[in-house]
Residue, then its C-alpha position, 0 to 999 in steps of 0.5 A: m588440525r582441531g582448530l581447522k576442523s571446528l572452523v569448517i564446522g562453524m562455517g557450515v553451520l553459518i551457511v545452513v542458518g543463512l540459507t534458512v533465513v533466505i528461504v523463509t524470507i522468500v516464502k514470506r514475501y511471495g507466499g501470500n500474494e495469490s489473493g491479490a494483495n497488491p492489485t494493479s490499476q489500469a494505469g499500471v500503478s501498484v496499490p498496496v492493500e493490507r488484508g482485512f480492509g473490508e468495506r469503508r464508507i466515506t462521506t462526501p459533501k452533498g451533491a458532490k461528483v467524483v471527477e478524477t481519482i489519483i493514486d499516489g503511494n498510500r494516498l488516494v485523492l478524489r477530485l470532486n465537483l461540488a454542488d456550488g460549482a467549486e472543486a475539492l480534493l478528498l484525501i483517503d489513506a489507501t491502506t486503511g480506507q480512512r478519510t484523512g482530509l478535504i481540501r476545498l479549492d476556491p477560485q481567486q477573486 
């Protein structure tokens, strides 16, 4: 009888601990989204942005114009028309705002 009693008490403690973990996880995941931490673009793509992103300045080639913006996961791709008539892809990390690269698209001659 004593073994059964301790087993029931142990299982009760496990249930309480498990329920606490589930509640804490739910509060952490859904508690901080009021500030718009995951904005949705017009295309319906959710873009994860960490808090404290602030303002970033990205340098583009002189005379370049942004033609298209593409969001792919944590990557932001800007398609640019350069001043010399060529095109380029500017890659930006969407979570940090850092420029990760520039790909020049030269036409085949």
